[in-house]
Every structure is written in structure tokens, then in C-alpha cells.
C-alpha positions as CSV (number, residue, x, y, z in Angstrom):
1,M,-3.7,-3.7,-6.0
2,A,-4.1,-5.7,-2.8
3,K,-0.9,-7.7,-3.2
4,A,1.8,-8.8,-5.5
5,I,3.1,-12.4,-5.6
6,V,6.6,-13.2,-7.1
7,R,7.0,-16.9,-7.5
8,T,9.0,-19.6,-9.1
9,S,7.1,-22.2,-11.0
10,T,7.3,-24.7,-13.7
11,E,5.5,-24.3,-17.0
12,Q,3.2,-27.1,-15.8
13,G,2.4,-25.2,-12.6
14,F,1.7,-22.0,-14.5
15,F,-0.8,-23.6,-16.8
16,S,-2.4,-25.5,-13.9
17,R,-3.0,-22.2,-12.1
18,A,-4.3,-20.7,-15.3
19,R,-6.8,-23.6,-15.8
20,Q,-8.0,-23.1,-12.2
21,A,-8.4,-19.4,-12.8
22,A,-10.4,-20.0,-16.0
23,K,-12.7,-22.4,-14.1
24,R,-13.3,-19.7,-11.4
25,A,-14.0,-17.1,-14.1
26,D,-16.5,-19.5,-15.8
27,A,-18.2,-20.0,-12.5
28,G,-18.5,-16.2,-12.0
29,Q,-16.3,-16.1,-8.9
30,V,-14.7,-12.9,-7.9
31,F,-10.9,-12.7,-8.2
32,E,-8.6,-11.3,-5.5
33,R,-6.9,-8.1,-6.7
34,K,-3.3,-9.2,-7.1
35,I,-0.3,-9.2,-9.5
36,T,1.5,-12.4,-10.0
37,L,5.0,-12.6,-11.5
38,S,6.2,-16.2,-12.3
39,F,9.8,-17.2,-13.0
40,E,10.6,-20.7,-14.2
41,D,14.1,-20.6,-12.9
42,P,14.8,-19.4,-9.2
43,N,18.0,-17.8,-10.5
44,D,16.0,-15.5,-12.7
45,L,13.9,-14.5,-9.7
46,L,17.0,-13.8,-7.7
47,A,18.4,-11.6,-10.6
48,V,15.3,-9.4,-10.3
49,I,14.8,-9.6,-6.5
50,S,18.3,-9.2,-5.1
51,A,18.9,-8.5,-1.4
52,A,19.4,-4.8,-2.1
53,R,16.2,-4.6,-4.1
54,Q,14.3,-6.4,-1.3
55,K,15.4,-3.6,1.1
56,L,14.4,-1.0,-1.5
57,I,10.9,-2.6,-1.8
58,L,10.6,-2.7,2.0
59,A,11.5,0.9,2.3
60,V,8.6,2.0,0.0
61,V,5.9,-0.7,0.5
62,K,4.0,1.2,3.2
63,N,4.8,4.8,2.2
64,E,6.2,6.3,-0.9
65,K,9.7,7.9,-0.7
66,S,11.7,10.2,-2.8
67,I,15.0,9.0,-4.3
68,S,16.8,11.4,-1.9
69,Q,15.1,9.8,1.1
70,L,16.0,6.3,-0.2
71,V,19.6,7.3,-0.6
72,D,19.6,8.4,3.1
73,I,17.6,5.4,4.4
74,L,19.4,2.7,2.4
75,Q,22.9,4.3,2.5
76,R,23.5,3.4,-1.1
77,D,24.6,5.3,-4.2
78,R,21.9,7.3,-6.0
79,V,22.8,5.8,-9.4
80,A,22.5,2.2,-8.0
81,I,19.2,2.9,-6.4
82,T,17.9,4.5,-9.6
83,K,18.9,1.4,-11.6
84,D,17.2,-0.9,-9.1
85,I,14.0,1.2,-9.3
86,C,14.0,0.9,-13.1
87,A,14.4,-2.9,-12.9
88,L,11.7,-3.2,-10.3
89,E,9.4,-1.0,-12.4
90,R,9.9,-3.2,-15.4
91,A,9.0,-6.2,-13.2
92,G,5.8,-4.4,-12.2
93,L,6.7,-4.1,-8.5
94,L,7.4,-0.4,-8.2
95,V,6.0,2.8,-9.7
96,S,7.7,6.1,-9.8
97,Q,6.4,9.6,-10.4
98,R,8.1,12.9,-11.0
99,R,6.8,15.9,-9.1
100,P,7.7,19.5,-8.8
101,N,9.8,20.4,-5.8
102,P,9.3,24.2,-5.4
103,G,12.6,26.0,-5.6
104,H,14.5,22.8,-6.3
105,G,13.3,21.5,-9.7
106,I,11.7,18.1,-9.9
107,Q,11.9,15.1,-7.5
108,K,11.1,11.5,-8.2
109,Y,8.9,9.6,-5.8
110,V,8.7,5.8,-5.6
111,R,6.0,3.5,-4.3
112,A,5.2,-0.2,-4.4
113,T,2.4,-1.4,-6.7
114,A,0.8,-3.2,-3.8
115,P,0.9,-2.9,0.0
116,R,1.9,-6.5,0.3
117,I,4.4,-8.3,-1.8
118,E,4.9,-12.1,-1.3
119,L,8.0,-14.0,-2.5
120,V,7.2,-17.7,-3.1
121,T,9.9,-20.1,-4.1
122,V,9.8,-23.8,-4.4
123,I,13.1,-25.6,-5.1
124,S,12.5,-29.2,-6.0
């Protein structure tokens, strides 16, 4: 994916964008490779993208990291980081993968689903 967009939008705005996308598809236009997550209520967006989770995304957006590396970088509890990773995976912003760590069992690595993630909020 080229980028992910997380936005707040009304139902009307969502359907307006969907109609525009349908017109582009009917015209045979090429679509940009992106993921878009829309939240009707800005508070719902903030529940998923907290300040701590934004720092987590920033830590893995360019290069994947192990959970152990994230604990060191973010100076946070391993359990809290793991919970945040699960929430961001459910939202479609992060992906994790378990890999063998010779002599030490298995290690979990985390990366962003896109090299660019945009947060767009309109409060009106």
C-alpha cells in the first residue's frame, strides 16, 4: 500500500466520496493504492489513534521493529504495547509477524501497512 488515511467524516461525506470513486471506476481511471479508515465521530478516531499509539506507528512506519525493540524505544510496558499493536492491527494500520529467533524461541515483528499514514480530522 502506498498510504493509509484515517479520517473523520459524516455519513454524507462518506457516500459522496464513494460516488466520486464509482464515477472514476466507470471512467476506467486508475486508483491510488491506499487504505482509508473513516470515523463519523472524532472521539472514535481518538479512541483508536491515541497519542501513545501514534508514537508506536511512528516507530514502525519506516522500518519494522520487534516488540522488544519497541519496549526499549518507547519506554513503555510490553503488555501495553502488545495491546496497542492488536488494536492497530484490527484497525488495519499495523501488521505483525512471528519469526524464529534462534536460541531464543519466537519473536514478533511489527510494521505499518503503508509507508505513509495520514490523519485527517474536520471538526465542524
